[in-house]
C-alpha positions as CSV (number, residue, x, y, z in Angstrom):
1,M,-18.8,52.6,0.3
2,K,-15.3,51.4,-0.7
3,H,-14.3,51.3,-4.3
4,V,-11.4,48.9,-5.1
5,K,-9.3,49.4,-8.2
6,F,-7.2,46.7,-9.9
7,S,-3.5,47.1,-9.3
8,K,-0.9,45.2,-11.2
9,T,1.7,46.3,-8.6
10,I,-0.3,44.8,-5.7
11,C,-1.2,41.7,-7.6
12,G,2.4,41.2,-8.8
13,V,1.6,40.4,-12.4
14,D,2.0,42.2,-15.7
15,F,-1.6,41.3,-16.9
16,L,-4.8,43.0,-15.9
17,L,-5.8,39.5,-14.7
18,N,-5.0,37.5,-11.7
19,I,-5.8,34.4,-9.6
20,L,-6.2,35.1,-5.9
21,D,-6.2,32.5,-3.1
22,F,-8.4,32.9,0.0
23,D,-8.1,30.3,2.7
24,P,-7.7,30.4,6.5
25,S,-4.0,31.1,6.2
26,Q,-4.5,34.0,3.7
27,K,-7.7,35.7,4.7
28,H,-6.4,39.3,5.1
29,G,-7.7,40.3,1.7
30,L,-11.4,39.5,2.2
31,T,-13.2,42.4,3.8
32,S,-16.7,42.6,5.2
33,E,-16.9,46.2,4.0
34,L,-19.6,47.2,1.5
35,Q,-17.7,47.8,-1.8
36,T,-17.6,48.0,-5.5
37,T,-14.6,47.2,-7.9
38,D,-13.4,48.3,-11.3
39,F,-12.9,44.6,-12.2
40,F,-14.9,41.4,-12.7
41,Q,-14.6,38.5,-10.1
42,V,-15.4,34.8,-10.5
43,I,-15.2,33.1,-7.2
44,F,-14.6,29.3,-7.1
45,I,-15.6,28.2,-3.6
46,K,-14.4,25.0,-2.1
47,R,-15.6,25.7,1.4
48,A,-17.7,28.5,2.9
49,K,-20.0,29.5,5.7
50,G,-21.9,32.7,5.5
51,T,-23.5,35.0,3.0
52,L,-22.7,37.4,0.2
53,Q,-24.8,40.5,-0.2
54,L,-24.8,41.1,-4.0
55,N,-26.9,44.0,-5.4
56,D,-30.4,43.3,-4.0
57,K,-29.9,39.6,-3.3
58,T,-28.4,37.7,-0.3
59,I,-26.6,34.6,-1.5
60,D,-26.2,31.7,1.0
61,L,-22.7,30.6,0.3
62,K,-22.2,26.8,-0.2
63,D,-19.3,24.4,-0.7
64,N,-18.5,23.6,-4.3
65,S,-20.0,26.6,-5.9
66,V,-19.2,29.6,-8.1
67,V,-20.2,33.2,-7.6
68,F,-20.0,35.9,-10.3
69,I,-19.5,39.6,-9.5
70,S,-19.4,42.1,-12.4
71,Q,-17.5,45.4,-12.2
72,H,-19.3,48.2,-10.2
73,Q,-21.7,45.8,-8.5
74,R,-22.3,46.4,-4.8
75,H,-21.3,43.5,-2.7
76,Q,-20.5,42.7,1.0
77,W,-19.0,39.5,2.4
78,K,-20.3,38.1,5.6
79,V,-18.4,34.9,6.0
80,D,-16.6,32.8,8.6
81,L,-13.0,33.5,7.6
82,D,-11.7,30.4,9.4
83,S,-13.5,28.2,7.1
84,F,-13.5,30.1,3.8
85,D,-11.5,28.5,1.0
86,A,-11.7,29.8,-2.5
87,K,-9.9,30.8,-5.6
88,V,-10.9,34.1,-7.2
89,L,-10.4,35.0,-10.9
90,V,-10.2,38.7,-11.4
91,F,-9.8,40.8,-14.6
92,Q,-10.7,44.1,-16.1
93,E,-13.2,44.2,-18.9
94,D,-11.1,46.0,-21.5
95,F,-8.3,43.5,-20.9
96,L,-10.6,40.6,-21.5
97,N,-12.2,42.0,-24.6
98,E,-8.8,42.9,-26.1
99,F,-7.3,39.6,-25.0
100,F,-10.0,37.8,-27.1
101,A,-10.1,40.4,-29.8
102,D,-13.9,40.7,-29.1
103,K,-15.2,44.0,-27.7
104,Y,-18.5,42.3,-26.8
105,F,-17.0,39.3,-25.1
106,T,-18.2,40.0,-21.6
107,Y,-21.7,40.8,-22.9
108,R,-21.8,37.3,-24.4
109,L,-21.5,35.7,-21.0
110,L,-24.8,35.3,-19.3
111,Y,-23.5,35.6,-15.7
112,F,-22.1,39.1,-16.3
113,Y,-24.3,42.2,-16.3
114,Q,-27.0,39.8,-15.2
115,S,-29.9,41.1,-13.0
116,A,-32.7,38.6,-13.7
117,Y,-31.0,35.4,-12.4
118,E,-29.1,34.6,-9.2
119,L,-25.3,35.1,-9.7
120,F,-24.5,31.7,-8.1
121,L,-23.8,28.3,-9.6
122,P,-23.5,25.0,-7.8
123,I,-21.0,22.5,-9.2
124,D,-19.8,19.1,-8.2
125,T,-16.5,18.3,-6.6
126,K,-14.9,16.9,-9.8
127,E,-15.9,19.9,-11.7
128,L,-14.4,22.3,-9.1
129,Q,-11.2,20.3,-9.1
130,R,-11.0,20.7,-12.9
131,Y,-11.5,24.4,-12.7
132,T,-9.0,24.6,-9.8
133,S,-6.4,22.8,-11.9
134,D,-6.8,25.2,-14.9
135,L,-6.7,28.2,-12.5
136,E,-3.5,26.9,-11.0
137,E,-1.9,26.5,-14.4
138,I,-2.9,30.1,-15.3
139,Q,-1.4,31.2,-11.9
140,A,1.9,29.5,-12.7
141,E,2.1,31.2,-16.2
142,L,1.4,34.6,-14.6
143,L,4.1,34.2,-12.0
144,E,6.7,32.9,-14.4
145,P,5.7,34.0,-17.9
146,K,7.4,32.4,-20.9
147,N,7.2,33.4,-24.6
148,D,4.1,31.4,-25.2
149,S,2.4,32.1,-21.9
150,T,-0.2,34.5,-23.4
151,H,-1.4,31.8,-25.8
152,L,-1.7,29.2,-23.0
153,I,-3.5,31.7,-20.7
154,R,-5.9,32.7,-23.4
155,S,-6.9,29.2,-24.2
156,L,-7.4,28.1,-20.6
157,L,-9.3,31.3,-19.7
158,Y,-11.6,31.1,-22.7
159,Y,-12.3,27.4,-21.9
160,I,-13.2,28.3,-18.2
161,L,-15.5,31.1,-19.1
162,I,-17.3,29.5,-21.9
163,R,-17.8,26.2,-19.8
164,L,-19.1,28.3,-16.9
165,N,-21.5,30.0,-19.4
166,R,-22.9,26.7,-20.5
167,S,-23.3,25.4,-17.0
168,Y,-25.0,28.7,-15.9
169,S,-27.4,28.6,-18.7
170,E,-28.3,24.9,-18.1
171,Y,-28.7,25.6,-14.4
172,N,-31.0,28.5,-15.0
173,K,-32.7,27.0,-18.0
174,I,-31.9,29.9,-20.3
175,T,-30.6,30.2,-23.9
176,C,-26.9,29.5,-24.1
177,A,-26.3,30.1,-27.8
178,V,-23.3,32.4,-28.1
179,S,-24.4,34.1,-31.4
180,I,-21.9,35.3,-34.0
181,D,-24.3,38.0,-34.8
182,N,-23.3,40.9,-32.6
183,L,-26.6,42.9,-32.8
184,A,-28.0,41.8,-29.4
185,Y,-24.6,42.3,-27.7
186,K,-24.2,45.7,-29.3
187,F,-27.6,46.6,-27.9
188,R,-26.8,45.3,-24.4
189,K,-23.6,47.3,-24.3
190,L,-25.4,50.5,-25.5
191,V,-28.0,50.1,-22.8
192,E,-25.3,49.7,-20.2
193,E,-23.6,52.8,-21.3
194,N,-26.7,55.0,-22.1
195,Y,-29.6,54.0,-20.0
196,I,-29.8,57.4,-18.3
197,T,-29.9,59.5,-21.4
198,K,-31.6,57.1,-23.8
199,Q,-34.7,55.3,-22.5
200,R,-36.8,54.8,-25.6
201,L,-36.4,51.9,-28.0
202,E,-36.4,54.3,-31.0
203,E,-33.1,55.9,-29.7
204,Y,-31.4,52.5,-29.9
205,T,-32.8,51.6,-33.3
206,E,-31.4,54.9,-34.5
207,L,-28.0,54.2,-33.0
208,L,-27.9,50.8,-34.5
209,N,-29.6,51.8,-37.8
210,I,-32.0,48.9,-37.6
211,S,-35.8,48.4,-37.4
212,R,-37.7,47.7,-34.2
213,V,-38.7,44.3,-35.5
214,A,-35.1,43.3,-36.3
215,L,-33.8,44.5,-32.9
216,N,-36.6,42.8,-31.0
217,T,-36.0,39.6,-32.9
218,A,-32.3,39.5,-32.1
219,V,-32.7,40.5,-28.4
220,K,-35.6,38.1,-27.8
221,A,-33.5,35.2,-29.3
222,Q,-30.5,35.9,-27.2
223,F,-31.9,37.2,-23.9
224,N,-35.5,35.9,-24.0
225,I,-36.9,39.4,-23.4
226,T,-38.1,42.2,-25.7
227,A,-35.7,45.1,-26.3
228,S,-38.1,47.5,-24.6
229,D,-38.3,45.4,-21.5
230,F,-34.5,45.0,-21.5
231,I,-34.2,48.8,-21.2
232,K,-36.9,49.0,-18.5
233,S,-35.2,46.2,-16.5
234,K,-31.9,48.0,-16.5
235,I,-33.6,51.2,-15.3
236,I,-35.5,49.3,-12.5
237,Y,-32.3,47.6,-11.5
238,E,-30.4,50.9,-11.1
239,A,-33.4,52.3,-9.2
240,K,-33.3,49.4,-6.8
241,M,-29.6,49.9,-6.1
242,K,-30.3,53.5,-5.2
243,L,-33.2,52.6,-3.0
244,I,-31.1,50.0,-1.2
245,Y,-27.7,51.7,-0.9
246,S,-28.6,55.4,-0.6
247,N,-30.9,57.6,1.4
248,L,-32.1,59.4,-1.7
249,T,-35.8,60.2,-2.0
250,V,-37.8,58.8,-4.9
251,S,-37.8,62.2,-6.4
252,E,-34.1,62.5,-6.2
253,I,-33.7,59.0,-7.7
254,A,-36.1,59.9,-10.5
255,R,-34.0,63.0,-11.2
256,Q,-30.8,61.1,-11.3
257,L,-32.3,58.5,-13.7
258,N,-33.5,61.3,-16.0
259,F,-37.3,61.0,-15.4
260,S,-39.1,64.3,-15.9
261,E,-41.5,63.5,-13.0
262,P,-41.1,61.2,-10.0
263,N,-44.5,59.5,-10.6
264,H,-43.2,58.3,-14.0
265,L,-40.5,56.3,-12.2
266,S,-43.0,55.2,-9.5
267,R,-45.5,54.0,-12.2
268,L,-42.8,52.0,-14.1
269,F,-41.5,50.5,-10.9
270,K,-44.9,49.4,-9.6
271,N,-45.8,48.1,-13.0
272,K,-42.7,45.9,-13.1
273,E,-42.3,45.0,-9.4
274,G,-45.9,45.1,-8.1
275,V,-44.9,47.6,-5.3
276,S,-44.0,51.2,-5.2
277,P,-40.3,52.3,-4.8
278,N,-40.9,53.2,-1.1
279,E,-42.7,50.0,-0.4
280,Y,-39.7,48.1,-2.0
281,R,-37.2,50.0,0.2
282,A,-39.2,49.3,3.4
283,T,-39.7,45.6,2.6
284,Y,-35.9,45.3,1.8
285,Q,-34.9,47.1,5.0
286,N,-37.4,45.0,7.2
287,G,-36.0,41.8,5.7
288,R,-32.4,42.9,6.5
289,N,-33.3,43.8,10.2
């Protein structure tokens, strides 16, 4: 599997952010190879034929749509390059969080670090044109920066990402309130960073110095799931990725995910997914063939 790193030299900009164009005349950068990246991608699609394999889902690409890919997510493009026309917003997480002086910014956006809902958003032609116009303005500022370019880029980028967050929440009928209380986002970040070594709710309440009730209330209000189920969902997601993209046995996966016994992982997986890990792998492989 290929891992792609953000390069300011290749992108030709001084920011850890860029806007890339993909159309029939500039299709060399879009590869069909299975890959991960160390940056986030928001793909604004004008025209497309084909699919995107993203994590454990296959997305049928459509005209006038947006696709979201978080850093380190496994993905593979299978598209007709002669008809693919899109703009891609790419950036690194630390840059974005520092740019907005908010270390939890990416965790506030529902379409990043998302495993419960499809990472796809249909939009109408007028909406796509508006996003395209804003992206082109950012592009111009990146290529020929002025003294106030940072302020202009910040305002346009914030507008784009928050507007997408609102549309994504409306499309999926999920809570959109971007809370000023950071508790739920702190928890989300801690789970992303510690899900292997810390799998019990009590370990997170200790880190956050808060009661179970208070944490559950905050997480439920923001993500519509209990804190305990949030942790389990992350573990299940990582197990799925290993079942799909590796030849590891269930025992080996359980060991990597810090389970004392393989049957503990199998029990959790079946309880959440309704099938055993091996049944899930077989079903996925049969569906791909």
